FIMIKE-530705 format. One record per atom (N, C-alpha, C): residue number from 1; residue in one letter; atom name; x, y, z. Coordinates in steps of 0.1 Angstrom, whole numbers, m for minus. Example, Ala and Ser with C-alpha at 12.3 -4.5 7.8 and 13.67 -1.06 7.14 Angstrom:
<rs>
R   i aa at  east north    up
R   1  a  N   132   m57    78
R   1  a CA   123   m45    78
R   1  a  C   132   m33    78
R   2  s  N   128   m22    71
R   2  s CA   137   m11    71
R   2  s  C   129     0    79
</rs>
This chain:
<rs>
R   i aa at  east north    up
R   1  x  N  m100    81   174
R   1  x CA  m104    69   167
R   1  x  C  m119    70   163
R   2  x  N  m122    65   151
R   2  x CA  m135    67   145
R   2  x  C  m145    58   153
R   3  x  N  m157    64   155
R   3  x CA  m168    57   162
R   3  x  C  m174    47   152
R   4  x  N  m182    37   157
R   4  x CA  m187    27   149
R   4  x  C  m198    32   139
R   5  x  N  m204    44   143
R   5  x CA  m214    49   134
R   5  x  C  m209    59   124
R   6  x  N  m196    62   125
R   6  x CA  m190    73   116
R   6  x  C  m188    67   102
R   7  x  N  m189    77    92
R   7  x CA  m186    72    78
R   7  x  C  m173    66    76
R   8  x  N  m163    71    84
R   8  x CA  m149    65    82
R   8  x  C  m149    51    86
R   9  x  N  m156    47    98
R   9  x CA  m156    34   102
R   9  x  C  m164    25    93
R  10  x  N  m175    30    88
R  10  x CA  m183    22    78
R  10  x  C  m175    20    65
R  11  x  N  m168    30    61
R  11  x CA  m160    28    49
R  11  x  C  m149    18    51
R  12  x  N  m143    18    63
R  12  x CA  m133     8    66
R  12  x  C  m139    m6    66
R  13  x  N  m150    m8    72
R  13  x CA  m157   m21    72
R  13  x  C  m160   m26    59
R  14  x  N  m165   m17    50
R  14  x CA  m169   m21    36
R  14  x  C  m156   m25    29
R  15  x  N  m145   m17    30
R  15  x CA  m133   m20    23
R  15  x  C  m127   m34    27
R  16  x  N  m130   m38    40
R  16  x CA  m125   m50    45
R  16  x  C  m134   m62    42
R  17  x  N  m145   m59    35
R  17  x CA  m154   m70    31
R  17  x  C  m165   m73    41
R  18  x  N  m171   m63    47
R  18  x CA  m182   m64    56
R  18  x  C  m194   m71    50
R  19  x  N  m202   m78    58
R  19  x CA  m213   m86    52
R  19  x  C  m224   m77    46
R  20  x  N  m230   m82    35
R  20  x CA  m241   m75    29
R  20  x  C  m253   m84    32
R  21  x  N  m265   m78    33
R  21  x CA  m277   m86    35
R  21  x  C  m282   m91    22
R  22  x  N  m293   m99    22
R  22  x CA  m298  m105    10
R  22  x  C  m302   m95    m1
R  23  x  N  m308   m84     4
R  23  x CA  m312   m74    m6
R  23  x  C  m300   m67   m12
R  24  x  N  m290   m64    m5
R  24  x CA  m278   m58   m10
R  24  x  C  m271   m67   m20
R  25  x  N  m271   m80   m16
R  25  x CA  m264   m90   m25
R  25  x  C  m272   m91   m38
R  26  x  N  m285   m90   m38
R  26  x CA  m293   m91   m50
R  26  x  C  m290   m78   m59
R  27  x  N  m290   m67   m52
R  27  x CA  m287   m54   m60
R  27  x  C  m273   m55   m66
R  28  x  N  m263   m59   m58
R  28  x CA  m249   m60   m63
R  28  x  C  m248   m70   m74
R  29  x  N  m256   m81   m74
R  29  x CA  m255   m91   m85
R  29  x  C  m261   m85   m98
R  30  x  N  m272   m77   m96
R  30  x CA  m278   m71  m108
R  30  x  C  m268   m61  m114
R  31  x  N  m260   m54  m106
R  31  x CA  m250   m45  m111
R  31  x  C  m239   m53  m118
R  32  x  N  m235   m64  m113
R  32  x CA  m225   m73  m119
R  32  x  C  m229   m78  m133
R  33  x  N  m242   m82  m133
R  33  x CA  m247   m87  m146
R  33  x  C  m247   m76  m157
R  34  x  N  m251   m64  m153
R  34  x CA  m250   m53  m162
R  34  x  C  m236   m49  m165
R  35  x  N  m227   m48  m155
R  35  x CA  m214   m44  m158
R  35  x  C  m206   m54  m167
R  36  x  N  m208   m67  m165
R  36  x CA  m201   m76  m173
R  36  x  C  m208   m80  m186
R  37  x  N  m221   m77  m186
R  37  x CA  m229   m82  m198
R  37  x  C  m232   m72  m209
R  38  x  N  m229   m59  m206
R  38  x CA  m233   m49  m217
R  38  x  C  m225   m51  m230
R  39  x  N  m212   m54  m228
R  39  x CA  m204   m55  m241
R  39  x  C  m206   m69  m247
R  40  x  N  m213   m78  m240
R  40  x CA  m215   m91  m246
R  40  x  C  m227   m91  m256
R  41  x  N  m233   m80  m257
R  41  x CA  m245   m79  m266
R  41  x  C  m241   m83  m280
R  42  x  N  m230   m78  m285
R  42  x CA  m226   m82  m299
R  42  x  C  m222   m96  m300
R  43  x  N  m215  m102  m289
R  43  x CA  m211  m116  m290
R  43  x  C  m223  m125  m290
R  44  x  N  m234  m121  m283
R  44  x CA  m245  m130  m282
R  44  x  C  m255  m128  m294
R  45  x  N  m258  m116  m297
R  45  x CA  m268  m113  m307
R  45  x  C  m262  m109  m321
R  46  x  N  m249  m106  m321
R  46  x CA  m243  m103  m334
R  46  x  C  m246   m88  m338
R  47  x  N  m239   m83  m348
R  47  x CA  m241   m70  m353
R  47  x  C  m254   m69  m361
R  48  x  N  m261   m58  m360
R  48  x CA  m274   m58  m367
R  48  x  C  m275   m46  m376
R  49  x  N  m264   m38  m378
R  49  x CA  m264   m26  m386
R  49  x  C  m251   m24  m392
R  50  x  N  m249   m12  m398
R  50  x CA  m237    m8  m404
R  50  x  C  m226    m5  m392
R  51  x  N  m214    m3  m397
R  51  x CA  m203    m1  m387
R  51  x  C  m206    12  m379
R  52  x  N  m210    22  m386
R  52  x CA  m214    35  m379
R  52  x  C  m225    33  m369
R  53  x  N  m235    26  m373
R  53  x CA  m246    24  m364
R  53  x  C  m242    16  m352
R  54  x  N  m234     5  m354
R  54  x CA  m229    m3  m343
R  54  x  C  m221     5  m333
R  55  x  N  m212    14  m339
R  55  x CA  m204    22  m330
R  55  x  C  m212    31  m321
R  56  x  N  m222    38  m327
R  56  x CA  m231    47  m320
R  56  x  C  m239    39  m309
R  57  x  N  m244    28  m313
R  57  x CA  m251    19  m303
R  57  x  C  m242    15  m292
R  58  x  N  m230    11  m295
R  58  x CA  m220     7  m285
R  58  x  C  m218    19  m275
R  59  x  N  m216    31  m280
R  59  x CA  m213    42  m272
R  59  x  C  m225    45  m263
R  60  x  N  m237    45  m268
R  60  x CA  m249    47  m260
R  60  x  C  m251    37  m250
R  61  x  N  m249    24  m253
R  61  x CA  m251    13  m244
R  61  x  C  m241    14  m232
R  62  x  N  m228    17  m235
R  62  x CA  m218    18  m225
R  62  x  C  m221    29  m215
R  63  x  N  m224    41  m220
R  63  x CA  m227    52  m211
R  63  x  C  m240    50  m203
R  64  x  N  m250    44  m209
R  64  x CA  m262    41  m202
R  64  x  C  m259    30  m191
R  65  x  N  m252    20  m194
R  65  x CA  m248    10  m184
R  65  x  C  m240    16  m173
R  66  x  N  m230    24  m176
R  66  x CA  m223    30  m166
R  66  x  C  m232    38  m156
R  67  x  N  m241    46  m162
R  67  x CA  m250    54  m153
R  67  x  C  m258    45  m144
R  68  x  N  m264    34  m149
R  68  x CA  m272    25  m141
R  68  x  C  m264    19  m130
R  69  x  N  m252    13  m134
R  69  x CA  m243     7  m124
R  69  x  C  m238    16  m114
R  70  x  N  m235    29  m118
R  70  x CA  m231    39  m108
R  70  x  C  m242    42   m98
R  71  x  N  m254    42  m103
R  71  x CA  m266    45   m95
R  71  x  C  m267    33   m85
R  72  x  N  m266    21   m90
R  72  x CA  m266     9   m81
R  72  x  C  m255    10   m70
R  73  x  N  m243    14   m74
R  73  x CA  m232    14   m65
R  73  x  C  m234    24   m54
R  74  x  N  m237    37   m58
R  74  x CA  m237    48   m49
R  74  x  C  m250    50   m42
R  75  x  N  m261    46   m48
R  75  x CA  m274    48   m41
R  75  x  C  m279    34   m36
R  76  x  N  m279    24   m44
R  76  x CA  m284    11   m40
R  76  x  C  m275     5   m29
R  77  x  N  m262     5   m31
R  77  x CA  m253    m2   m22
R  77  x  C  m246     8   m12
R  78  x  N  m247    21   m15
R  78  x CA  m242    32    m7
R  78  x  C  m226    30    m5
R  79  x  N  m220    27   m16
R  79  x CA  m205    26   m16
R  79  x  C  m199    40   m17
R  80  x  N  m187    41   m12
R  80  x CA  m179    53   m13
R  80  x  C  m171    54   m26
R  81  x  N  m168    65   m31
R  81  x CA  m160    67   m43
R  81  x  C  m147    59   m42
R  82  x  N  m140    60   m31
R  82  x CA  m127    53   m30
R  82  x  C  m128    38   m29
R  83  x  N  m140    33   m26
R  83  x CA  m141    18   m26
R  83  x  C  m141    13   m40
R  84  x  N  m144    21   m49
R  84  x CA  m144    17   m63
R  84  x  C  m132    22   m71
R  85  x  N  m122    27   m63
R  85  x CA  m110    32   m69
R  85  x  C  m110    46   m75
R  86  x  N  m121    53   m72
R  86  x CA  m122    67   m77
R  86  x  C  m115    76   m67
R  87  x  N  m102    77   m68
R  87  x CA   m93    85   m59
R  87  x  C   m84    94   m67
R  88  x  N   m80   105   m60
R  88  x CA   m71   114   m66
R  88  x  C   m57   107   m69
R  89  x  N   m51   111   m79
R  89  x CA   m38   105   m83
R  89  x  C   m27   110   m75
R  90  x  N   m18   101   m71
R  90  x CA    m6   105   m64
R  90  x  C     6   106   m73
R  91  x  N    17   110   m68
R  91  x CA    29   112   m77
R  91  x  C    33    99   m84
R  92  x  N    33    88   m77
R  92  x CA    36    75   m83
R  92  x  C    26    71   m94
R  93  x  N    14    75   m92
R  93  x CA     4    71  m102
R  93  x  C     6    78  m115
R  94  x  N    10    91  m114
R  94  x CA    14    99  m126
R  94  x  C    26    92  m133
R  95  x  N    35    87  m126
R  95  x CA    47    81  m131
R  95  x  C    43    67  m138
R  96  x  N    33    60  m132
R  96  x CA    29    47  m137
R  96  x  C    22    48  m150
R  97  x  N    15    60  m153
R  97  x CA     7    61  m165
R  97  x  C    16    60  m177
R  98  x  N    26    67  m179
R  98  x CA    34    65  m192
R  98  x  C    41    52  m192
R  99  x  N    45    47  m181
R  99  x CA    52    34  m180
R  99  x  C    42    23  m185
R 100  x  N    30    23  m179
R 100  x CA    20    13  m183
R 100  x  C    16    14  m197
R 101  x  N    15    26  m202
R 101  x CA    11    29  m216
R 101  x  C    22    23  m225
R 102  x  N    34    25  m223
R 102  x CA    45    20  m231
R 102  x  C    45     5  m231
R 103  x  N    44    m1  m219
R 103  x CA    44   m16  m218
R 103  x  C    32   m22  m225
R 104  x  N    20   m15  m224
R 104  x CA     9   m20  m230
R 104  x  C    10   m20  m245
R 105  x  N    15    m9  m251
R 105  x CA    16    m8  m265
R 105  x  C    27   m18  m271
R 106  x  N    38   m20  m263
R 106  x CA    48   m29  m268
R 106  x  C    42   m44  m268
R 107  x  N    35   m47  m257
R 107  x CA    29   m60  m256
R 107  x  C    19   m63  m268
R 108  x  N    10   m53  m270
R 108  x CA     1   m54  m281
R 108  x  C     8   m55  m295
R 109  x  N    18   m48  m297
R 109  x CA    26   m49  m309
R 109  x  C    32   m62  m311
R 110  x  N    38   m68  m300
R 110  x CA    45   m81  m301
R 110  x  C    35   m92  m304
R 111  x  N    23   m91  m297
R 111  x CA    13  m102  m299
R 111  x  C     8  m101  m314
R 112  x  N     5   m90  m319
R 112  x CA     0   m89  m333
R 112  x  C    10   m94  m343
R 113  x  N    23   m93  m340
R 113  x CA    34   m98  m349
R 113  x  C    36  m113  m347
R 114  x  N    35  m118  m335
R 114  x CA    38  m132  m332
R 114  x  C    26  m141  m335
R 115  x  N    14  m135  m334
R 115  x CA     2  m143  m336
R 115  x  C    m7  m136  m346
R 116  x  N    m3  m135  m359
R 116  x CA   m12  m128  m368
R 116  x  C   m26  m135  m369
R 117  x  N   m36  m128  m370
R 117  x CA   m50  m133  m370
R 117  x  C   m59  m124  m377
R 118  x  N   m69  m131  m384
R 118  x CA   m80  m123  m391
R 118  x  C   m87  m114  m381
R 119  x  N   m87  m117  m368
R 119  x CA   m93  m108  m358
R 119  x  C   m88   m94  m358
R 120  x  N   m75   m93  m361
R 120  x CA   m69   m79  m361
R 120  x  C   m75   m71  m373
R 121  x  N   m77   m78  m384
R 121  x CA   m83   m71  m396
R 121  x  C   m97   m66  m393
R 122  x  N  m104   m74  m385
R 122  x CA  m118   m70  m382
R 122  x  C  m118   m58  m373
R 123  x  N  m109   m58  m363
R 123  x CA  m108   m47  m354
R 123  x  C  m103   m34  m361
R 124  x  N   m94   m36  m371
R 124  x CA   m89   m25  m379
R 124  x  C   m99   m18  m387
R 125  x  N  m111   m24  m389
R 125  x CA  m122   m17  m397
R 125  x  C  m127    m5  m389
R 126  x  N  m124    m4  m376
R 126  x CA  m129     7  m368
R 126  x  C  m122    20  m373
R 127  x  N  m111    20  m379
R 127  x CA  m104    32  m384
R 127  x  C  m111    38  m396
R 128  x  N  m121    31  m401
R 128  x CA  m129    37  m412
R 128  x  C  m140    46  m407
R 129  x  N  m142    46  m394
R 129  x CA  m152    54  m388
R 129  x  C  m148    69  m389
R 130  x  N  m158    78  m388
R 130  x CA  m154    92  m388
R 130  x  C  m145    95  m376
R 131  x  N  m136   105  m377
R 131  x CA  m127   108  m366
R 131  x  C  m134   112  m353
R 132  x  N  m145   120  m353
R 132  x CA  m151   123  m340
R 132  x  C  m157   110  m333
R 133  x  N  m162   101  m341
R 133  x CA  m167    88  m336
R 133  x  C  m156    80  m329
R 134  x  N  m144    80  m336
R 134  x CA  m133    72  m331
R 134  x  C  m128    78  m317
R 135  x  N  m128    91  m317
R 135  x CA  m124    98  m304
R 135  x  C  m133    95  m293
R 136  x  N  m146    96  m296
R 136  x CA  m156    93  m286
R 136  x  C  m156    78  m282
R 137  x  N  m153    69  m291
R 137  x CA  m152    55  m288
R 137  x  C  m140    52  m279
R 138  x  N  m129    59  m281
R 138  x CA  m117    57  m273
R 138  x  C  m120    61  m258
R 139  x  N  m126    73  m257
R 139  x CA  m129    79  m244
R 139  x  C  m139    70  m237
R 140  x  N  m149    66  m244
R 140  x CA  m160    58  m239
R 140  x  C  m155    45  m233
R 141  x  N  m147    38  m242
R 141  x CA  m142    25  m238
R 141  x  C  m133    26  m225
R 142  x  N  m124    36  m225
R 142  x CA  m115    37  m214
R 142  x  C  m122    40  m201
R 143  x  N  m132    49  m201
R 143  x CA  m139    53  m189
R 143  x  C  m148    42  m185
R 144  x  N  m157    38  m194
R 144  x CA  m168    29  m190
R 144  x  C  m163    15  m187
R 145  x  N  m154     9  m195
R 145  x CA  m149    m4  m192
R 145  x  C  m141    m5  m180
R 146  x  N  m133     5  m177
R 146  x CA  m125     5  m165
R 146  x  C  m134     6  m152
R 147  x  N  m144    14  m153
R 147  x CA  m153    16  m141
R 147  x  C  m161     3  m139
R 148  x  N  m166    m3  m150
R 148  x CA  m175   m14  m149
R 148  x  C  m167   m27  m146
R 149  x  N  m156   m30  m153
R 149  x CA  m149   m42  m150
R 149  x  C  m140   m42  m138
R 150  x  N  m132   m31  m137
R 150  x CA  m123   m30  m126
R 150  x  C  m129   m23  m114
R 151  x  N  m133   m11  m115
R 151  x CA  m138    m4  m104
R 151  x  C  m150   m11   m97
R 152  x  N  m161   m12  m104
R 152  x CA  m172   m19   m98
R 152  x  C  m170   m34   m97
R 153  x  N  m166   m40  m109
R 153  x CA  m165   m54  m110
R 153  x  C  m156   m61   m99
R 154  x  N  m144   m56   m98
R 154  x CA  m135   m62   m89
R 154  x  C  m139   m59   m74
R 155  x  N  m143   m47   m72
R 155  x CA  m146   m43   m58
R 155  x  C  m158   m51   m53
R 156  x  N  m168   m53   m61
R 156  x CA  m180   m60   m57
R 156  x  C  m178   m75   m57
R 157  x  N  m171   m80   m67
R 157  x CA  m168   m95   m67
R 157  x  C  m160   m99   m54
R 158  x  N  m151   m89   m50
R 158  x CA  m143   m92   m38
R 158  x  C  m152   m95   m26
R 159  x  N  m163   m88   m25
R 159  x CA  m173   m90   m14
R 159  x  C  m179  m103   m15
R 160  x  N  m180  m109   m27
R 160  x CA  m187  m122   m29
R 160  x  C  m177  m134   m26
R 161  x  N  m165  m132   m32
R 161  x CA  m155  m143   m32
R 161  x  C  m145  m142   m21
R 162  x  N  m144  m130   m15
R 162  x CA  m136  m128    m3
R 162  x  C  m121  m127    m6
R 163  x  N  m117  m125   m19
R 163  x CA  m103  m124   m23
R 163  x  C  m102  m114   m35
R 164  x  N   m94  m104   m33
R 164  x CA   m93   m94   m44
R 164  x  C   m86  m100   m56
R 165  x  N   m77  m108   m55
R 165  x CA   m70  m114   m66
R 165  x  C   m78  m123   m74
R 166  x  N   m87  m131   m67
R 166  x CA   m96  m140   m74
R 166  x  C  m107  m132   m81
R 167  x  N  m111  m121   m75
R 167  x CA  m121  m112   m81
R 167  x  C  m115  m105   m94
R 168  x  N  m102  m102   m93
R 168  x CA   m95   m96  m104
R 168  x  C   m94  m106  m116
R 169  x  N   m92  m119  m113
R 169  x CA   m91  m129  m123
R 169  x  C  m104  m131  m130
R 170  x  N  m115  m131  m122
R 170  x CA  m128  m133  m128
R 170  x  C  m132  m121  m137
R 171  x  N  m128  m109  m132
R 171  x CA  m131   m97  m140
R 171  x  C  m123   m97  m153
R 172  x  N  m111  m102  m152
R 172  x CA  m102  m103  m164
R 172  x  C  m108  m112  m174
R 173  x  N  m113  m123  m170
R 173  x CA  m119  m133  m179
R 173  x  C  m131  m127  m186
R 174  x  N  m139  m120  m178
R 174  x CA  m151  m113  m184
R 174  x  C  m147  m102  m194
R 175  x  N  m137   m94  m190
R 175  x CA  m132   m84  m199
R 175  x  C  m126   m89  m212
R 176  x  N  m119  m100  m211
R 176  x CA  m113  m106  m224
R 176  x  C  m124  m112  m233
R 177  x  N  m133  m120  m227
R 177  x CA  m144  m126  m235
R 177  x  C  m153  m115  m241
R 178  x  N  m154  m104  m234
R 178  x CA  m163   m93  m239
R 178  x  C  m158   m87  m252
R 179  x  N  m145   m89  m255
R 179  x CA  m139   m83  m267
R 179  x  C  m140   m93  m279
R 180  x  N  m146  m105  m277
R 180  x CA  m148  m114  m288
R 180  x  C  m156  m109  m299
R 181  x  N  m166  m100  m295
R 181  x CA  m174   m94  m306
R 181  x  C  m166   m85  m315
R 182  x  N  m155   m80  m311
R 182  x CA  m146   m72  m319
R 182  x  C  m135   m80  m326
R 183  x  N  m129   m88  m319
R 183  x CA  m117   m96  m324
R 183  x  C  m121  m110  m329
R 184  x  N  m133  m114  m326
R 184  x CA  m137  m128  m329
R 184  x  C  m130  m138  m320
R 185  x  N  m134  m151  m321
R 185  x CA  m128  m161  m312
R 185  x  C  m115  m165  m318
R 186  x  N  m105  m156  m319
R 186  x CA   m92  m159  m325
R 186  x  C   m81  m155  m315
R 187  x  N   m69  m158  m320
R 187  x CA   m57  m155  m311
R 187  x  C   m56  m140  m309
R 188  x  N   m63  m132  m317
R 188  x CA   m63  m117  m315
R 188  x  C   m68  m113  m301
R 189  x  N   m76  m122  m295
R 189  x CA   m81  m119  m281
R 189  x  C   m70  m119  m271
R 190  x  N   m58  m123  m275
R 190  x CA   m47  m122  m266
R 190  x  C   m44  m107  m263
R 191  x  N   m46   m99  m272
R 191  x CA   m43   m84  m270
R 191  x  C   m52   m78  m259
R 192  x  N   m65   m79  m260
R 192  x CA   m73   m73  m249
R 192  x  C   m71   m81  m236
R 193  x  N   m68   m94  m237
R 193  x CA   m65  m102  m225
R 193  x  C   m53   m98  m218
R 194  x  N   m42   m95  m225
R 194  x CA   m29   m91  m219
R 194  x  C   m30   m77  m214
R 195  x  N   m36   m68  m222
R 195  x CA   m38   m54  m218
R 195  x  C   m47   m54  m205
R 196  x  N   m57   m62  m205
R 196  x CA   m66   m63  m194
R 196  x  C   m59   m68  m181
R 197  x  N   m49   m77  m184
R 197  x CA   m41   m82  m172
R 197  x  C   m33   m71  m166
R 198  x  N   m27   m63  m175
R 198  x CA   m19   m52  m170
R 198  x  C   m27   m42  m162
R 199  x  N   m39   m39  m168
R 199  x CA   m48   m29  m161
R 199  x  C   m53   m35  m148
R 200  x  N   m56   m48  m148
R 200  x CA   m61   m54  m136
R 200  x  C   m51   m54  m125
R 201  x  N   m38   m57  m128
R 201  x CA   m27   m57  m118
R 201  x  C   m25   m43  m113
R 202  x  N   m26   m33  m122
R 202  x CA   m25   m19  m118
R 202  x  C   m36   m15  m108
R 203  x  N   m48   m20  m111
R 203  x CA   m59   m16  m101
R 203  x  C   m57   m23   m88
R 204  x  N   m53   m36   m88
R 204  x CA   m52   m44   m76
R 204  x  C   m40   m38   m67
R 205  x  N   m30   m33   m74
R 205  x CA   m18   m28   m66
R 205  x  C   m20   m14   m62
R 206  x  N   m26    m6   m70
R 206  x CA   m27     8   m67
R 206  x  C   m41    12   m61
R 207  x  N   m51     3   m63
R 207  x CA   m65     6   m59
R 207  x  C   m70    19   m64
R 208  x  N   m67    22   m76
R 208  x CA   m71    35   m82
R 208  x  C   m75    32   m97
R 209  x  N   m88    34  m100
R 209  x CA   m93    31  m113
R 209  x  C   m90    42  m123
R 210  x  N   m87    54  m118
R 210  x CA   m85    66  m126
R 210  x  C   m72    63  m135
R 211  x  N   m62    57  m129
R 211  x CA   m50    54  m137
R 211  x  C   m53    45  m149
R 212  x  N   m61    35  m146
R 212  x CA   m65    26  m157
R 212  x  C   m73    33  m168
R 213  x  N   m82    42  m163
R 213  x CA   m90    49  m173
R 213  x  C   m81    57  m182
R 214  x  N   m72    64  m177
R 214  x CA   m63    73  m185
R 214  x  C   m55    64  m194
R 215  x  N   m49    54  m189
R 215  x CA   m41    45  m198
R 215  x  C   m49    39  m209
R 216  x  N   m61    34  m205
R 216  x CA   m70    27  m215
R 216  x  C   m74    37  m226
R 217  x  N   m78    49  m222
R 217  x CA   m81    59  m232
R 217  x  C   m70    62  m241
R 218  x  N   m58    63  m236
R 218  x CA   m46    66  m244
R 218  x  C   m43    55  m254
R 219  x  N   m44    42  m249
R 219  x CA   m41    31  m258
R 219  x  C   m51    31  m269
R 220  x  N   m64    32  m266
R 220  x CA   m74    32  m277
R 220  x  C   m72    44  m285
R 221  x  N   m69    55  m279
R 221  x CA   m67    68  m287
R 221  x  C   m56    67  m297
R 222  x  N   m45    60  m293
R 222  x CA   m33    58  m302
R 222  x  C   m37    49  m313
R 223  x  N   m44    38  m310
R 223  x CA   m48    28  m320
R 223  x  C   m59    33  m330
R 224  x  N   m68    41  m325
R 224  x CA   m80    45  m333
R 224  x  C   m78    59  m339
R 225  x  N   m70    67  m333
R 225  x CA   m69    81  m337
R 225  x  C   m55    85  m342
R 226  x  N   m45    84  m333
R 226  x CA   m32    89  m337
R 226  x  C   m25    81  m348
R 227  x  N   m25    68  m346
R 227  x CA   m19    59  m356
R 227  x  C   m25    61  m370
R 228  x  N   m38    60  m372
R 228  x CA   m44    62  m385
R 228  x  C   m41    76  m391
R 229  x  N   m41    87  m382
R 229  x CA   m37   100  m387
R 229  x  C   m23   101  m392
R 230  x  N   m14    94  m384
R 230  x CA     0    94  m388
R 230  x  C     2    86  m401
R 231  x  N    m5    75  m403
R 231  x CA    m4    67  m415
R 231  x  C    m9    75  m427
R 232  x  N   m20    83  m425
R 232  x CA   m26    90  m436
R 232  x  C   m16   101  m440
R 233  x  N   m10   108  m431
R 233  x CA     0   118  m434
R 233  x  C    12   112  m441
R 234  x  N    16   101  m436
R 234  x CA    28    94  m442
R 234  x  C    26    89  m456
R 235  x  N    13    86  m459
R 235  x CA     9    81  m472
R 235  x  C     8    92  m482
</rs>
């Protein structure tokens, strides 16, 4: 049995929602503000440059924010990797990846057909970006957004509200609203909202953010890279 001073015991206590002191709560809150606020930059301040410039700024901001929040998590709060869902994939996880990908793409396709919106046209402008930029965008969004909203966001919010499912709901709201800068305040927000719901449930049930990262990268990669390439060849 693990002793009270052992890393195993400490990890179990943290996973069960052990108390943080005032300093830790302040540090965790700063992390949450950064994790949930970085993608709201465009919503609050609007775009200030060309599409290429905005894409590069977005990439730089996301990776910088991930680095700062990771530092807060691992050095400031001394959290363990598995507390944030950074765990090795199991056999079932590998099976869930293609299933979740298919479900997510079908849902996105159905929403875009049932609720046509000018927001989709705005988002579609991203395919005009150079191919390398689109690839980096897909990878960046998948890794950074999953770590910030699901890995750090849900895990830390759980410590504040005492319930993983409520924390997941709050994270989902933030994730959805953060995409208003891309889709506008239109029915097109249903797409990131529903995809976010799927990824949130996946994280809550499997406690593994790596699955979400892979699925997220694949979904964005199909939308930004593979589909435009296929369309160009077909044309």
